[in-house]
GULUM-942847 format. One line per field, with one value per atom (N, C-alpha, C): residue number from 1; residue in three letters; atom name; x, y, z. Coordinates in steps of 0.1 Angstrom, whole numbers, m for minus. Example, Ala and Ser with C-alpha at 12.3 -4.5 7.8 and 13.67 -1.06 7.14 Angstrom:
residues 2
i: (1  1  1  2  2  2)
aa: (ALA  ALA  ALA  SER  SER  SER)
at: (N  CA  C  N  CA  C)
x: (132  123  132  128  137  129)
y: (m57  m45  m33  m22  m11  0)
z: (78  78  78  71  71  79)
//
This chain:
residues 251
i: (1  1  1  2  2  2  3  3  3  4  4  4  5  5  5  6  6  6  7  7  7  8  8  8  9  9  9  10  10  10  11  11  11  12  12  12  13  13  13  14  14  14  15  15  15  16  16  16  17  17  17  18  18  18  19  19  19  20  20  20  21  21  21  22  22  22  23  23  23  24  24  24  25  25  25  26  26  26  27  27  27  28  28  28  29  29  29  30  30  30  31  31  31  32  32  32  33  33  33  34  34  34  35  35  35  36  36  36  37  37  37  38  38  38  39  39  39  40  40  40  41  41  41  42  42  42  43  43  43  44  44  44  45  45  45  46  46  46  47  47  47  48  48  48  49  49  49  50  50  50  51  51  51  52  52  52  53  53  53  54  54  54  55  55  55  56  56  56  57  57  57  58  58  58  59  59  59  60  60  60  61  61  61  62  62  62  63  63  63  64  64  64  65  65  65  66  66  66  67  67  67  68  68  68  69  69  69  70  70  70  71  71  71  72  72  72  73  73  73  74  74  74  75  75  75  76  76  76  77  77  77  78  78  78  79  79  79  80  80  80  81  81  81  82  82  82  83  83  83  84  84  84  85  85  85  86  86  86  87  87  87  88  88  88  89  89  89  90  90  90  91  91  91  92  92  92  93  93  93  94  94  94  95  95  95  96  96  96  97  97  97  98  98  98  99  99  99  100  100  100  101  101  101  102  102  102  103  103  103  104  104  104  105  105  105  106  106  106  107  107  107  108  108  108  109  109  109  110  110  110  111  111  111  112  112  112  113  113  113  114  114  114  115  115  115  116  116  116  117  117  117  118  118  118  119  119  119  120  120  120  121  121  121  122  122  122  123  123  123  124  124  124  125  125  125  126  126  126  127  127  127  128  128  128  129  129  129  130  130  130  131  131  131  132  132  132  133  133  133  134  134  134  135  135  135  136  136  136  137  137  137  138  138  138  139  139  139  140  140  140  141  141  141  142  142  142  143  143  143  144  144  144  145  145  145  146  146  146  147  147  147  148  148  148  149  149  149  150  150  150  151  151  151  152  152  152  153  153  153  154  154  154  155  155  155  156  156  156  157  157  157  158  158  158  159  159  159  160  160  160  161  161  161  162  162  162  163  163  163  164  164  164  165  165  165  166  166  166  167  167  167  168  168  168  169  169  169  170  170  170  171  171  171  172  172  172  173  173  173  174  174  174  175  175  175  176  176  176  177  177  177  178  178  178  179  179  179  180  180  180  181  181  181  182  182  182  183  183  183  184  184  184  185  185  185  186  186  186  187  187  187  188  188  188  189  189  189  190  190  190  191  191  191  192  192  192  193  193  193  194  194  194  195  195  195  196  196  196  197  197  197  198  198  198  199  199  199  200  200  200  201  201  201  202  202  202  203  203  203  204  204  204  205  205  205  206  206  206  207  207  207  208  208  208  209  209  209  210  210  210  211  211  211  212  212  212  213  213  213  214  214  214  215  215  215  216  216  216  217  217  217  218  218  218  219  219  219  220  220  220  221  221  221  222  222  222  223  223  223  224  224  224  225  225  225  226  226  226  227  227  227  228  228  228  229  229  229  230  230  230  231  231  231  232  232  232  233  233  233  234  234  234  235  235  235  236  236  236  237  237  237  238  238  238  239  239  239  240  240  240  241  241  241  242  242  242  243  243  243  244  244  244  245  245  245  246  246  246  247  247  247  248  248  248  249  249  249  250  250  250  251  251  251)
aa: (UNK  UNK  UNK  UNK  UNK  UNK  UNK  UNK  UNK  UNK  UNK  UNK  UNK  UNK  UNK  UNK  UNK  UNK  UNK  UNK  UNK  UNK  UNK  UNK  UNK  UNK  UNK  UNK  UNK  UNK  UNK  UNK  UNK  UNK  UNK  UNK  UNK  UNK  UNK  UNK  UNK  UNK  UNK  UNK  UNK  UNK  UNK  UNK  UNK  UNK  UNK  UNK  UNK  UNK  UNK  UNK  UNK  UNK  UNK  UNK  UNK  UNK  UNK  UNK  UNK  UNK  UNK  UNK  UNK  UNK  UNK  UNK  UNK  UNK  UNK  UNK  UNK  UNK  UNK  UNK  UNK  UNK  UNK  UNK  UNK  UNK  UNK  UNK  UNK  UNK  UNK  UNK  UNK  UNK  UNK  UNK  UNK  UNK  UNK  UNK  UNK  UNK  UNK  UNK  UNK  UNK  UNK  UNK  UNK  UNK  UNK  UNK  UNK  UNK  UNK  UNK  UNK  UNK  UNK  UNK  UNK  UNK  UNK  UNK  UNK  UNK  UNK  UNK  UNK  UNK  UNK  UNK  UNK  UNK  UNK  UNK  UNK  UNK  UNK  UNK  UNK  UNK  UNK  UNK  UNK  UNK  UNK  UNK  UNK  UNK  UNK  UNK  UNK  UNK  UNK  UNK  UNK  UNK  UNK  UNK  UNK  UNK  UNK  UNK  UNK  UNK  UNK  UNK  UNK  UNK  UNK  UNK  UNK  UNK  UNK  UNK  UNK  UNK  UNK  UNK  UNK  UNK  UNK  UNK  UNK  UNK  UNK  UNK  UNK  UNK  UNK  UNK  UNK  UNK  UNK  UNK  UNK  UNK  UNK  UNK  UNK  UNK  UNK  UNK  UNK  UNK  UNK  UNK  UNK  UNK  UNK  UNK  UNK  UNK  UNK  UNK  UNK  UNK  UNK  UNK  UNK  UNK  UNK  UNK  UNK  UNK  UNK  UNK  UNK  UNK  UNK  UNK  UNK  UNK  UNK  UNK  UNK  UNK  UNK  UNK  UNK  UNK  UNK  UNK  UNK  UNK  UNK  UNK  UNK  UNK  UNK  UNK  UNK  UNK  UNK  UNK  UNK  UNK  UNK  UNK  UNK  UNK  UNK  UNK  UNK  UNK  UNK  UNK  UNK  UNK  UNK  UNK  UNK  UNK  UNK  UNK  UNK  UNK  UNK  UNK  UNK  UNK  UNK  UNK  UNK  UNK  UNK  UNK  UNK  UNK  UNK  UNK  UNK  UNK  UNK  UNK  UNK  UNK  UNK  UNK  UNK  UNK  UNK  UNK  UNK  UNK  UNK  UNK  UNK  UNK  UNK  UNK  UNK  UNK  UNK  UNK  UNK  UNK  UNK  UNK  UNK  UNK  UNK  UNK  UNK  UNK  UNK  UNK  UNK  UNK  UNK  UNK  UNK  UNK  UNK  UNK  UNK  UNK  UNK  UNK  UNK  UNK  UNK  UNK  UNK  UNK  UNK  UNK  UNK  UNK  UNK  UNK  UNK  UNK  UNK  UNK  UNK  UNK  UNK  UNK  UNK  UNK  UNK  UNK  UNK  UNK  UNK  UNK  UNK  UNK  UNK  UNK  UNK  UNK  UNK  UNK  UNK  UNK  UNK  UNK  UNK  UNK  UNK  UNK  UNK  UNK  UNK  UNK  UNK  UNK  UNK  UNK  UNK  UNK  UNK  UNK  UNK  UNK  UNK  UNK  UNK  UNK  UNK  UNK  UNK  UNK  UNK  UNK  UNK  UNK  UNK  UNK  UNK  UNK  UNK  UNK  UNK  UNK  UNK  UNK  UNK  UNK  UNK  UNK  UNK  UNK  UNK  UNK  UNK  UNK  UNK  UNK  UNK  UNK  UNK  UNK  UNK  UNK  UNK  UNK  UNK  UNK  UNK  UNK  UNK  UNK  UNK  UNK  UNK  UNK  UNK  UNK  UNK  UNK  UNK  UNK  UNK  UNK  UNK  UNK  UNK  UNK  UNK  UNK  UNK  UNK  UNK  UNK  UNK  UNK  UNK  UNK  UNK  UNK  UNK  UNK  UNK  UNK  UNK  UNK  UNK  UNK  UNK  UNK  UNK  UNK  UNK  UNK  UNK  UNK  UNK  UNK  UNK  UNK  UNK  UNK  UNK  UNK  UNK  UNK  UNK  UNK  UNK  UNK  UNK  UNK  UNK  UNK  UNK  UNK  UNK  UNK  UNK  UNK  UNK  UNK  UNK  UNK  UNK  UNK  UNK  UNK  UNK  UNK  UNK  UNK  UNK  UNK  UNK  UNK  UNK  UNK  UNK  UNK  UNK  UNK  UNK  UNK  UNK  UNK  UNK  UNK  UNK  UNK  UNK  UNK  UNK  UNK  UNK  UNK  UNK  UNK  UNK  UNK  UNK  UNK  UNK  UNK  UNK  UNK  UNK  UNK  UNK  UNK  UNK  UNK  UNK  UNK  UNK  UNK  UNK  UNK  UNK  UNK  UNK  UNK  UNK  UNK  UNK  UNK  UNK  UNK  UNK  UNK  UNK  UNK  UNK  UNK  UNK  UNK  UNK  UNK  UNK  UNK  UNK  UNK  UNK  UNK  UNK  UNK  UNK  UNK  UNK  UNK  UNK  UNK  UNK  UNK  UNK  UNK  UNK  UNK  UNK  UNK  UNK  UNK  UNK  UNK  UNK  UNK  UNK  UNK  UNK  UNK  UNK  UNK  UNK  UNK  UNK  UNK  UNK  UNK  UNK  UNK  UNK  UNK  UNK  UNK  UNK  UNK  UNK  UNK  UNK  UNK  UNK  UNK  UNK  UNK  UNK  UNK  UNK  UNK  UNK  UNK  UNK  UNK  UNK  UNK  UNK  UNK  UNK  UNK  UNK  UNK  UNK  UNK  UNK  UNK  UNK  UNK  UNK  UNK  UNK  UNK  UNK  UNK  UNK  UNK  UNK  UNK  UNK  UNK  UNK  UNK  UNK  UNK  UNK  UNK  UNK  UNK  UNK  UNK  UNK  UNK  UNK  UNK  UNK  UNK  UNK  UNK  UNK  UNK  UNK  UNK  UNK  UNK  UNK  UNK  UNK  UNK  UNK  UNK  UNK  UNK  UNK  UNK  UNK  UNK  UNK  UNK  UNK  UNK  UNK  UNK  UNK  UNK  UNK  UNK  UNK  UNK  UNK  UNK  UNK  UNK  UNK  UNK  UNK  UNK  UNK  UNK  UNK  UNK  UNK  UNK  UNK  UNK  UNK  UNK  UNK  UNK  UNK  UNK  UNK)
at: (N  CA  C  N  CA  C  N  CA  C  N  CA  C  N  CA  C  N  CA  C  N  CA  C  N  CA  C  N  CA  C  N  CA  C  N  CA  C  N  CA  C  N  CA  C  N  CA  C  N  CA  C  N  CA  C  N  CA  C  N  CA  C  N  CA  C  N  CA  C  N  CA  C  N  CA  C  N  CA  C  N  CA  C  N  CA  C  N  CA  C  N  CA  C  N  CA  C  N  CA  C  N  CA  C  N  CA  C  N  CA  C  N  CA  C  N  CA  C  N  CA  C  N  CA  C  N  CA  C  N  CA  C  N  CA  C  N  CA  C  N  CA  C  N  CA  C  N  CA  C  N  CA  C  N  CA  C  N  CA  C  N  CA  C  N  CA  C  N  CA  C  N  CA  C  N  CA  C  N  CA  C  N  CA  C  N  CA  C  N  CA  C  N  CA  C  N  CA  C  N  CA  C  N  CA  C  N  CA  C  N  CA  C  N  CA  C  N  CA  C  N  CA  C  N  CA  C  N  CA  C  N  CA  C  N  CA  C  N  CA  C  N  CA  C  N  CA  C  N  CA  C  N  CA  C  N  CA  C  N  CA  C  N  CA  C  N  CA  C  N  CA  C  N  CA  C  N  CA  C  N  CA  C  N  CA  C  N  CA  C  N  CA  C  N  CA  C  N  CA  C  N  CA  C  N  CA  C  N  CA  C  N  CA  C  N  CA  C  N  CA  C  N  CA  C  N  CA  C  N  CA  C  N  CA  C  N  CA  C  N  CA  C  N  CA  C  N  CA  C  N  CA  C  N  CA  C  N  CA  C  N  CA  C  N  CA  C  N  CA  C  N  CA  C  N  CA  C  N  CA  C  N  CA  C  N  CA  C  N  CA  C  N  CA  C  N  CA  C  N  CA  C  N  CA  C  N  CA  C  N  CA  C  N  CA  C  N  CA  C  N  CA  C  N  CA  C  N  CA  C  N  CA  C  N  CA  C  N  CA  C  N  CA  C  N  CA  C  N  CA  C  N  CA  C  N  CA  C  N  CA  C  N  CA  C  N  CA  C  N  CA  C  N  CA  C  N  CA  C  N  CA  C  N  CA  C  N  CA  C  N  CA  C  N  CA  C  N  CA  C  N  CA  C  N  CA  C  N  CA  C  N  CA  C  N  CA  C  N  CA  C  N  CA  C  N  CA  C  N  CA  C  N  CA  C  N  CA  C  N  CA  C  N  CA  C  N  CA  C  N  CA  C  N  CA  C  N  CA  C  N  CA  C  N  CA  C  N  CA  C  N  CA  C  N  CA  C  N  CA  C  N  CA  C  N  CA  C  N  CA  C  N  CA  C  N  CA  C  N  CA  C  N  CA  C  N  CA  C  N  CA  C  N  CA  C  N  CA  C  N  CA  C  N  CA  C  N  CA  C  N  CA  C  N  CA  C  N  CA  C  N  CA  C  N  CA  C  N  CA  C  N  CA  C  N  CA  C  N  CA  C  N  CA  C  N  CA  C  N  CA  C  N  CA  C  N  CA  C  N  CA  C  N  CA  C  N  CA  C  N  CA  C  N  CA  C  N  CA  C  N  CA  C  N  CA  C  N  CA  C  N  CA  C  N  CA  C  N  CA  C  N  CA  C  N  CA  C  N  CA  C  N  CA  C  N  CA  C  N  CA  C  N  CA  C  N  CA  C  N  CA  C  N  CA  C  N  CA  C  N  CA  C  N  CA  C  N  CA  C  N  CA  C  N  CA  C  N  CA  C  N  CA  C  N  CA  C  N  CA  C  N  CA  C  N  CA  C  N  CA  C  N  CA  C  N  CA  C  N  CA  C  N  CA  C  N  CA  C  N  CA  C  N  CA  C  N  CA  C  N  CA  C  N  CA  C  N  CA  C  N  CA  C  N  CA  C  N  CA  C  N  CA  C  N  CA  C  N  CA  C  N  CA  C  N  CA  C  N  CA  C  N  CA  C  N  CA  C)
x: (1674  1673  1659  1661  1647  1640  1628  1625  1606  1607  1601  1587  1581  1573  1562  1561  1547  1541  1549  1547  1543  1534  1528  1529  1524  1528  1526  1507  1505  1504  1507  1506  1498  1489  1483  1475  1471  1462  1470  1482  1493  1502  1503  1508  1527  1537  1548  1558  1552  1562  1548  1554  1546  1553  1549  1555  1563  1567  1587  1591  1597  1603  1617  1623  1638  1640  1651  1656  1670  1669  1685  1692  1706  1707  1720  1717  1728  1742  1751  1766  1762  1749  1748  1749  1758  1759  1750  1740  1730  1730  1734  1729  1718  1712  1699  1701  1696  1701  1684  1685  1673  1673  1662  1660  1659  1653  1649  1633  1625  1615  1611  1621  1613  1609  1613  1606  1620  1628  1642  1640  1637  1632  1620  1615  1599  1601  1607  1610  1618  1629  1632  1623  1617  1604  1594  1590  1585  1592  1608  1614  1619  1616  1612  1600  1592  1576  1569  1574  1567  1558  1557  1546  1547  1527  1528  1527  1523  1524  1508  1506  1492  1485  1499  1494  1509  1508  1519  1526  1540  1543  1560  1558  1572  1573  1585  1591  1608  1609  1621  1630  1638  1644  1635  1624  1614  1604  1600  1586  1582  1570  1565  1569  1574  1584  1576  1582  1577  1584  1580  1589  1598  1607  1615  1623  1622  1634  1649  1652  1667  1670  1668  1680  1685  1677  1678  1687  1700  1702  1699  1694  1693  1700  1704  1714  1705  1690  1687  1693  1690  1693  1704  1717  1725  1721  1719  1716  1730  1737  1750  1743  1750  1747  1758  1745  1754  1767  1772  1787  1789  1779  1777  1765  1764  1754  1769  1764  1778  1779  1762  1770  1776  1787  1792  1793  1801  1800  1792  1801  1801  1778  1777  1761  1756  1753  1749  1743  1758  1756  1751  1749  1743  1726  1723  1706  1700  1707  1707  1700  1706  1705  1694  1691  1683  1673  1678  1673  1652  1652  1634  1631  1632  1626  1628  1619  1619  1625  1632  1631  1648  1652  1665  1670  1673  1681  1695  1702  1717  1724  1726  1741  1750  1754  1763  1781  1782  1797  1795  1782  1778  1776  1765  1765  1775  1785  1795  1808  1804  1814  1806  1793  1785  1793  1791  1789  1807  1810  1832  1828  1822  1824  1826  1813  1799  1809  1817  1825  1838  1845  1857  1852  1845  1837  1838  1834  1839  1847  1860  1870  1868  1859  1856  1859  1867  1873  1877  1886  1897  1888  1874  1867  1858  1855  1843  1837  1850  1843  1839  1846  1842  1826  1829  1815  1809  1800  1793  1789  1790  1789  1800  1815  1825  1829  1826  1827  1825  1831  1832  1818  1818  1804  1806  1822  1826  1821  1827  1830  1813  1808  1787  1783  1788  1785  1787  1802  1803  1797  1793  1788  1768  1761  1747  1752  1764  1761  1772  1778  1783  1764  1754  1743  1737  1740  1730  1736  1745  1757  1748  1746  1749  1740  1734  1725  1728  1741  1747  1737  1735  1719  1725  1714  1722  1715  1704  1706  1705  1714  1721  1714  1702  1697  1707  1706  1715  1710  1705  1699  1708  1716  1724  1733  1744  1759  1765  1763  1776  1768  1759  1755  1759  1766  1772  1784  1792  1807  1813  1825  1834  1846  1855  1858  1862  1868  1880  1869  1864  1853  1845  1841  1831  1838  1849  1858  1862  1863  1863  1846  1835  1823  1822  1829  1823  1828  1846  1857  1847  1844  1837  1826  1820  1804  1810  1823  1823  1833  1837  1843  1835  1826  1814  1805  1801  1794  1801  1815  1820  1824  1830  1840  1824  1816  1803  1791  1793  1782  1774  1772  1757  1751  1738  1733  1729  1739  1736  1726  1716  1714  1714  1720  1726  1716  1712  1710  1718  1721  1728  1721  1726  1725  1737  1749  1762  1765  1770  1773  1788  1788  1806  1817  1813  1825  1819  1812  1807  1814  1815  1814  1821  1837  1844  1840  1828  1825  1807  1806  1790  1786  1775  1772  1761  1750  1738  1737  1728  1721  1706  1702  1686  1688  1681  1678  1664  1660  1643  1640  1626  1624  1616  1602  1589  1581  1583  1577  1580  1589  1592  1609  1612  1629  1629  1643  1651  1662  1670  1680  1691  1703  1714  1733  1735  1750  1749  1763  1760  1763  1770  1774  1757  1753  1736  1727  1728  1718  1722  1731  1735  1739  1727  1729  1718  1723  1712  1702  1698  1688  1678  1688  1678  1675  1683  1676  1667  1666  1659  1642  1641  1630  1625  1632  1629  1623  1631  1626  1618  1616  1605  1612  1621  1631  1643  1645  1669  1673  1683  1688  1705  1717  1728  1739  1741  1751  1766  1769  1787  1798  1809  1820  1834  1836  1845  1857  1871  1874  1874  1871  1862  1856  1846  1834  1823  1808  1799  1790  1789  1778  1767  1755  1738  1735  1736  1731  1716  1713  1697  1684  1685  1677  1675  1662  1658  1670  1668  1681  1676)
y: (m654  m642  m634  m628  m625  m632  m635  m640  m627  m623  m617  m630  m630  m638  m628  m625  m619  m608  m595  m588  m574  m570  m556  m545  m533  m525  m509  m505  m495  m482  m474  m462  m452  m446  m433  m437  m454  m456  m454  m457  m456  m467  m473  m483  m482  m494  m489  m496  m507  m521  m529  m537  m550  m561  m572  m586  m586  m580  m584  m594  m603  m618  m616  m620  m622  m630  m637  m640  m637  m631  m629  m637  m651  m653  m650  m656  m652  m651  m639  m634  m626  m625  m620  m605  m600  m586  m583  m575  m570  m558  m555  m538  m535  m524  m517  m507  m504  m500  m493  m481  m480  m461  m457  m438  m436  m431  m420  m420  m427  m428  m443  m450  m463  m471  m473  m478  m485  m484  m484  m481  m472  m472  m476  m477  m485  m499  m504  m519  m522  m510  m508  m511  m506  m497  m511  m517  m533  m543  m543  m550  m544  m537  m526  m533  m536  m539  m525  m509  m502  m500  m508  m508  m521  m525  m537  m536  m549  m553  m553  m548  m552  m562  m570  m589  m595  m605  m611  m622  m625  m630  m618  m621  m610  m618  m625  m635  m627  m622  m619  m624  m629  m636  m654  m656  m665  m664  m649  m646  m635  m630  m614  m605  m591  m582  m574  m569  m563  m549  m542  m527  m536  m525  m531  m541  m550  m562  m560  m566  m564  m568  m578  m593  m579  m568  m560  m543  m542  m532  m521  m511  m499  m488  m483  m467  m460  m450  m442  m433  m428  m423  m408  m400  m394  m379  m371  m357  m348  m344  m342  m332  m329  m325  m306  m300  m285  m284  m277  m276  m273  m262  m263  m271  m284  m296  m300  m299  m305  m316  m326  m336  m345  m352  m363  m377  m383  m392  m401  m411  m419  m416  m404  m399  m406  m402  m401  m418  m425  m439  m446  m439  m447  m444  m436  m434  m446  m452  m470  m478  m477  m485  m485  m466  m465  m449  m448  m430  m435  m447  m446  m451  m452  m449  m441  m436  m429  m440  m432  m441  m448  m453  m460  m470  m459  m471  m484  m485  m499  m493  m498  m494  m487  m479  m469  m476  m490  m492  m504  m512  m516  m514  m501  m492  m489  m482  m477  m493  m502  m512  m517  m516  m519  m508  m494  m482  m486  m488  m485  m501  m511  m520  m518  m509  m507  m496  m482  m478  m482  m495  m499  m503  m513  m518  m510  m501  m487  m482  m484  m475  m461  m458  m441  m439  m447  m444  m436  m433  m423  m409  m407  m392  m396  m405  m411  m401  m389  m375  m358  m363  m355  m346  m332  m327  m335  m341  m351  m340  m322  m312  m308  m317  m312  m322  m330  m349  m342  m348  m353  m362  m360  m369  m380  m384  m398  m406  m394  m401  m405  m388  m390  m404  m408  m422  m430  m438  m445  m445  m433  m436  m442  m436  m442  m456  m460  m480  m483  m477  m482  m480  m472  m475  m485  m491  m504  m511  m511  m530  m534  m521  m519  m534  m538  m553  m565  m566  m573  m582  m574  m581  m592  m595  m607  m601  m591  m585  m568  m564  m550  m546  m530  m524  m507  m508  m492  m483  m472  m466  m455  m452  m447  m439  m446  m446  m444  m441  m434  m420  m419  m406  m393  m382  m372  m374  m380  m387  m384  m377  m378  m394  m392  m408  m419  m406  m414  m420  m413  m416  m427  m424  m441  m451  m454  m462  m468  m463  m460  m470  m463  m467  m486  m485  m495  m509  m507  m515  m517  m510  m508  m518  m520  m524  m539  m544  m551  m560  m556  m559  m570  m556  m567  m572  m570  m584  m599  m598  m612  m613  m605  m612  m619  m611  m611  m626  m626  m635  m627  m611  m605  m603  m610  m601  m587  m581  m565  m564  m553  m551  m532  m526  m511  m504  m492  m486  m479  m475  m468  m460  m453  m444  m453  m457  m457  m472  m484  m495  m495  m485  m490  m489  m476  m479  m497  m500  m509  m531  m524  m536  m551  m547  m555  m565  m557  m562  m571  m564  m572  m583  m594  m604  m607  m598  m593  m584  m577  m565  m566  m561  m558  m543  m542  m533  m529  m520  m513  m503  m506  m492  m498  m487  m484  m497  m495  m503  m524  m525  m536  m538  m550  m553  m566  m567  m582  m586  m595  m596  m605  m603  m611  m604  m612  m609  m590  m582  m568  m578  m583  m590  m591  m599  m607  m598  m584  m576  m562  m553  m543  m548  m550  m547  m536  m535  m529  m535  m551  m555  m557  m557  m562  m548  m539  m525  m518  m524  m513  m523  m537  m545  m538  m531  m525  m514  m505  m487  m491  m502  m495  m487  m485  m478  m480  m471  m478  m472  m478  m479  m485  m480  m489  m488  m496  m503  m495  m492  m486  m492  m499  m505  m496  m492  m481  m480  m479  m476  m481  m500  m503  m498  m491  m487  m491  m490  m490  m475  m474  m459  m467  m465  m465  m455  m452  m442  m444  m435  m436  m439  m445  m440  m426  m427  m414  m407  m398  m397  m399)
z: (m530  m523  m526  m539  m542  m558  m553  m564  m571  m585  m589  m602  m601  m612  m614  m629  m636  m628  m626  m611  m622  m619  m625  m617  m614  m603  m612  m605  m611  m600  m600  m592  m600  m591  m592  m608  m613  m622  m638  m630  m642  m642  m655  m654  m651  m640  m637  m643  m642  m644  m654  m661  m664  m661  m662  m659  m659  m646  m642  m642  m644  m641  m637  m625  m621  m605  m612  m593  m595  m579  m575  m562  m569  m556  m547  m540  m525  m531  m524  m536  m543  m552  m568  m568  m573  m576  m587  m587  m594  m601  m612  m612  m622  m617  m622  m632  m643  m656  m663  m667  m672  m673  m684  m682  m666  m666  m652  m655  m648  m651  m657  m658  m659  m646  m633  m623  m617  m618  m607  m590  m587  m573  m571  m581  m574  m572  m581  m574  m565  m563  m547  m535  m536  m527  m528  m542  m535  m530  m533  m523  m511  m503  m492  m484  m492  m488  m482  m487  m490  m498  m510  m522  m519  m522  m531  m544  m554  m563  m572  m581  m583  m589  m591  m592  m594  m591  m593  m584  m579  m568  m565  m551  m547  m536  m532  m521  m520  m509  m506  m497  m495  m484  m486  m493  m491  m487  m484  m476  m482  m482  m490  m481  m489  m487  m475  m463  m454  m447  m444  m439  m427  m428  m415  m411  m422  m423  m423  m407  m409  m414  m422  m434  m442  m448  m457  m454  m459  m459  m476  m468  m477  m475  m484  m487  m499  m495  m507  m514  m521  m528  m526  m519  m517  m523  m508  m513  m502  m510  m503  m493  m481  m467  m468  m461  m461  m453  m461  m453  m440  m431  m421  m409  m413  m408  m393  m385  m372  m369  m375  m371  m373  m365  m367  m380  m382  m394  m388  m375  m365  m359  m356  m356  m362  m375  m389  m391  m388  m395  m381  m368  m355  m359  m364  m367  m373  m382  m385  m371  m367  m353  m348  m340  m334  m335  m346  m350  m352  m356  m359  m346  m336  m321  m313  m300  m292  m277  m270  m258  m255  m244  m243  m257  m264  m272  m266  m275  m272  m264  m255  m245  m250  m252  m254  m260  m249  m253  m265  m265  m273  m287  m288  m300  m304  m294  m302  m312  m306  m313  m322  m327  m339  m348  m345  m353  m356  m351  m353  m361  m364  m367  m381  m390  m400  m406  m399  m403  m411  m399  m403  m418  m423  m433  m442  m442  m453  m455  m447  m444  m443  m430  m428  m411  m406  m390  m387  m397  m400  m398  m405  m405  m394  m389  m381  m367  m365  m356  m364  m377  m381  m383  m390  m393  m408  m406  m417  m431  m427  m437  m446  m435  m445  m448  m453  m456  m475  m481  m494  m496  m513  m518  m510  m517  m516  m502  m491  m480  m471  m479  m470  m478  m492  m497  m487  m482  m476  m461  m457  m446  m440  m455  m457  m463  m465  m472  m456  m453  m437  m426  m426  m424  m424  m440  m447  m440  m436  m433  m420  m410  m397  m392  m402  m393  m399  m407  m411  m417  m432  m438  m452  m453  m462  m480  m477  m490  m489  m501  m500  m513  m509  m521  m523  m527  m531  m543  m539  m547  m554  m566  m571  m561  m562  m548  m557  m572  m580  m583  m582  m587  m581  m594  m586  m579  m581  m575  m584  m586  m599  m599  m610  m614  m603  m597  m588  m572  m570  m562  m567  m576  m581  m579  m583  m583  m571  m558  m549  m542  m544  m540  m551  m557  m562  m561  m559  m549  m533  m529  m511  m516  m524  m525  m529  m540  m542  m531  m522  m514  m502  m500  m495  m498  m512  m520  m518  m520  m521  m509  m499  m490  m478  m477  m471  m480  m487  m498  m494  m496  m496  m511  m510  m527  m526  m540  m540  m554  m553  m561  m562  m571  m571  m586  m583  m594  m598  m610  m617  m631  m635  m647  m657  m656  m660  m662  m670  m662  m661  m673  m673  m660  m647  m636  m634  m635  m626  m639  m652  m661  m653  m651  m642  m633  m621  m612  m612  m616  m618  m623  m622  m620  m638  m633  m642  m639  m652  m657  m653  m645  m652  m656  m677  m678  m682  m674  m673  m682  m691  m702  m702  m705  m705  m699  m688  m679  m679  m687  m692  m689  m683  m681  m689  m690  m692  m684  m683  m671  m677  m675  m679  m677  m683  m683  m692  m689  m695  m715  m718  m727  m735  m726  m734  m734  m725  m724  m730  m728  m733  m752  m760  m775  m780  m793  m799  m802  m801  m808  m790  m783  m770  m764  m766  m758  m774  m785  m796  m791  m792  m786  m769  m764  m749  m753  m761  m760  m772  m777  m795  m800  m801  m815  m811  m827  m826  m817  m814  m804  m809  m806  m807  m800  m798  m782  m789  m787  m790  m781  m788  m779  m779  m770  m773  m765  m762  m752  m740  m739  m729  m719  m729  m725  m738  m729  m736  m738  m748  m752  m756  m749  m758  m766  m777  m785  m792  m791  m797  m786  m776  m766  m760  m757  m747  m731  m732  m722  m705)
//
């Protein structure tokens, strides 16, 4: 599904990512971890064809990445909408079908069927006609994922879908994404700052720091020795209460 070989990215004359190598297979659930500025969102932009590598090979679904690839679903970082936004939930999801173009869109019955199917996939039909601004952060996040699923993608890219959610809503989104990944054999790449809500469901982790990365299972990657090497300074990984805590790395 995704293949990167010796990929380097420079932006504004600065090295963002250096010698990145990994593959993602069909139906695999990948979590991307690392501090702010490590290049996680930049890597998603690369896969979406929004930026080009400075060097190296990038293949997405067997081809060079390109903008507007309908086989890729993408949910950007979520920003909670103001309470007075009257746009309905189903209208927000529908922007994923025709919000990018002018003129006549999908026929109404067909459009409604596609949107309703995506809403059902994320358990959002119950609030499909509610104003988006009155929905919780978790409910709004469901709508962004529904929008990303409209075209039945083979690869789903999610940029920090758990950010600013309480533990219960985090758990709901993790369960939802896991169901989509396993039920439809969709490869998922999810950016987050905290592996703990995902420990029981993730297949592998890509940990990024200081422009470099490593990939493997959580047990292989999130270790004191591996993270010390990535950060270039002492890092301790502590296991407690069925959670992982990284101590000594930059915030």
